[in-house]
N, C-alpha and C positions, 0 to 999 in steps of 0.2 A: 219415306224412301220409294222414290221413283226406279222402275233397274225391266225396260225388256212390256213395258205398256201393265208391268204391275202394280200396285201398291202393297206395303206392308207396314201393319200400326202395333205394335210389341204394348202389354202394358201386365205392371205384378198386380193386378188387383184380376180376382180368381171370378170374382160375380164379374165387373165392365168385359170379360171374355166372357162370358155362361155365358153374357144378350146380347154376344156380337158371334157368338160357334154353336149357343145350343142347336139349331134347327141343322147344323149344320155338319153335328157330330152324331143329335141321330136319327143320319142315311140309310143310313152305319154301321149300330152300334157294335158287331162283334167288330168290325175295324178299326174303331176307331175305341175301344174299351182301355186303351193305356190312356191316350189325355183325358179320358169322360170319368178317367174312374178315381186321379191321379187331379183334377180339376177339383172335384164333386169333396174331395178330399181334402184340399188345402181352403176350401171355403167349411166346408165344416171348420176347422180348427182356429179361423181367425172369423166363424161368429162364438165362440167362444171361449175370444182371447187371446190364444198359444202367442206366444214374439213369435214375427216374422222370422226363416232362417236366414243364415251369413251367408251361404251360398245362396249363387246367382240365382232367380226365378225370375221368373217370368213366361206369359204365352202372346202367336202373333197368331193375326189373320193374316194372309195373306189376297189379293183383289182384285181383278178381272178392272176391264178397261170401263165395264159396263159397271161393275161396285159390285156383283155378287162376290161369295167366300169358295176360292180358287182354291184353296190351303192352306193349313194348321200347320203351328210349330209352338212347342213350349220346352221349357229350359231347368229342370226341376227336380232333376238323379240330384241324391242331397250326399253322393261321394266324388268322389273327382274321376275322372277330367270334371265334370257335373255337363256331359250330352244332351246338345238338342238327342228332340226326338220327335222325329216327322212323320208328316199322314201322307198318305198319298196328291198332290199333285202337279201340275203342267212345269216342263222344264222352263218355258225364262217363270214360273210361278217360283219353282227352288232358285234361280237360278238370279231373281230377285231380292226374297230371303238370304243368300248367302249373302248378295255382296250393301246390302238396305249391316245385314250385322257385322259386314271388312268398313263400311264408315265408319260407321258409330266407336270403331276402336274393336270390338269385341273380341276375344281370341275363345277361336274352338278349338279343340283337342279331340274330340270326337262329337261325332252323326250318329243316330240309330233312329231304328224305321222301316218305313214300306221302302220297297221300292220298287220303279226306279229314284224314287224320290230322292232321298235320305244319300245316294253314289250322287246324284249331281250334287246337294247342298258341301258335300263330303271334298268335293274333285273340282266346285271354283270356290270355298275359301281356305283350298290350300293354294290352288294355283296363285292364291290374291298371295296368298305367305311365300309363293314362292316355296310351299312343302311335295309333304307327299300326303292321298290315302290313302287305306291299306284294312282291310276285313279282316277285323277279330274272333268274328260270331257270326253264321248264317243262321237264321232259326225262323220260325214255321210257322202260321199261327194254324190251329185248329176249331172247331165248332165239331159239339158234340151232336151224331146225329140222330138214328139206333140206338140209341146206348144195350149194348153186348151183356148180358150176363159176364163173369169170370166163373173159370176155379172155385172152388169154394176155397177158403183155407183158414185155415184154425186160427184163436182168436176174434174180435171181435174189433169194431170201432169204434172209439169215445170223443168228446168233447173233452176239450184239457181245460185243467183249471188251476186256480191265480197257484198252487203252488208245480204248476208244471212250466214256467215262466221259464224259469234260469232253461233247464231242456231243451223250453221249445227254443232260446233265442243259438245256445253250440245249436244246430243244429239248423235255423236258419245260415247262421254261417258258416256252416262246415255247406252244409248247398253252394254256394258257386267253386268254389274249390273242388269236391268233388263232382261237381260236373263237367267241370273243362278237366278234369284227370280223365273223365273215359269219354269226350273230344276230344285226345291225343292233345288238347290245346292247354299251352305252360298261362297258369288263374295266374292274373295284380295285383289280388289281392283289395283292391281300392276301397272294393263294396261292403265290404268282411265288418269293419267296427263298425260302422252310421247306424243301427239300432243299437236299442237300452232295451235291461232287461223292463222301465215304465209301455215302452215304445210294445215290446210285451206280454205287458197284463191291459193295457187298450185292445190290440189282441184278441186276445182267451176272453177281456172281457163279452165282448164282441157277440163271442161264440165262432171267429173264422178260426181256427185251430183246432184240429180235428189230430190226435191220437188211433194209430192201430193194435189193438194190444195183441205178443202171442196168447198163444195155449197159457202157459205159467201166465199170463197179468206183466207180463217187460213190454215196457213202449219199446216196440219195433218199430214207425214210420210215423211221418209224421205229414197230413197236405193240405198245407191254410188256401185262402183262397178274398180274395176283393169282394165287397160286398155291389150289388145291381146297381149300375149304371143304364139307364135309359131302359130296364129291364133284361142289362146281360152282365153275367155271376165273368167273370176269368179267374177258371183254381191255378195255386199255385203261393209256393215252392212246394212242390213231392218231392219228399227225400222219405230214405233212405237207405240206413247206416250200412257199412256192407258187409255187419258181422252178419245182419239181416237175406241182403237182396239174393230172389234168384226163388221168393220159399210161395211169391204172390204179391207179397202187402201191399207193394203201391198200387198193383190191379185192383181189388180191391175197396181200395182206398178213396179210389180217385171217381172208381162204381157207383159208389153208395154217398160222397156227398156229392154226387152229380146229379141223383137218383134224388135228391132230397131238395138240390139247391130249386132243380125241376118242378119237384110239392111244389117250392110257395113264391113260381108262375114261371124264373129266370131260366134266358138264354143261357150256355154253358161255351166256358170255349177254355183253349188254355197254348202254351207257348212251348212250343220243342228246338234243340241243342239241335238241327239238321246232324251236325256228325254224329252225334247217339246216336246209335242205332239202338239202345237199347229200349232210350221213352219214346223212341219213332212207334215202335214195335207198339207197343202194349197198349198208346193210347189206340192205334188205329184200328189195334183187337179187337177192343171195344165199344167202338164206333165213332169213335171222333175223327170229322176227314179236316182236309189240309182247304186251310183261305185262306193263305197270301202269303210269297214269301218275308222275310227282309231280314233286315244288315244290322250288323253292330258294325263302325270304323272309326278308325283313330285318325287324328289329321296331325301330322308330327309340319309347323310349321319352322321354317328358315334359321339360321341358327343371328344371322342380321338381320333383320327387319330395309334394311339397305337392300340391300337381293330380296326383297319383295319386288314383282311386276304390279303398280296403275290396275288401276279398275281401264275394263274397258271393256264399253255400252256397247261394241256391233259385236262384243259369242254373244248369241243365239242356244 
C-alpha cells in the first residue's frame, strides 16, 4: 500500500519480519523492547510447532521513498480489542500505516505505543472510520541507570516453582485491575483472561517469575520479567497484594531482580502508568530514569459504515 510517499509491508511471519526489521530494532533496543521481545517469543513458538493464535497476528514495516525503514508496528496482543503497537515514525509514515489498514478492511479499535506516532495512527484511523480516538492510559518507559539500594526490608527473594503457578496466575490477572484502581481509572478487564496456568508454568520453568517472601515465609510480592532481546530485559509485571503494600517489597524485589539481570549482561527497563504516583516514585528512587512517553488509545468507529468519510490522499 502507498500513501504520502511511504510504503507499508505486512507479514504474519515473525521470521520474515525480523529479517527486514532487526537492524532497525537494534538501533534503540530499549525503545523497541516490546516489539523485539514479543516477536522473538512468537518466533520461538513457531519453531516449536505451537499452533498459530486465533487472534490477529501480523507485523508491518513502513518504508520511505528510498526504501529505508521509517517505522514499525505490530498487532499481536492476545486480548480484545487486539490493539496495534506502534514504534516512533514520521507523521507521514503513521498516516500511511493507518490508511493501509483501512484499505485492507481491517477494523482497529485500539492503538498503543510511542508518541506522537500512536496518536497519529489512532486519529487517522478514527477519521477514516468516522469515529473518535481517546486516551485510555498514559505510560512511560524507564531504563535503569545507577542502581540505588532501597532500604532493607524483612524477607527474601526466591524463584517461583511449579506449585506457585496458580498463585502467580491470580496475581498476574489481578495486576491490571489493581493498577487501574491505583491510577483512578476504570479497568476494562479485557486482558485478564488470556493467560493460563500452562503459560505461567512456562514462565516459571524459564526462571522469569520471582516472589518476595516476608519474614513469616509468606509470598507477599511478585516480580516478573521478559527475557532479553538485543541485550535489553523488561521487568514486569510488578505486583503486591493490598495486604502487603507499603512495606517496601516492590522496591526490594525490583532492585534485586534488576541486579541479577545486569549481572547476566542485560540492560533493564520497565513501564509505568503515568497516573500511578506510587510506582513512578519507587522506580525512580532506585535509579530508573525516563526514556519515552507512550500511550494506549481506544478507537471508537461510527455506528454505520456509510457515515465514514472516504480516504483523502492530500492529508499530510
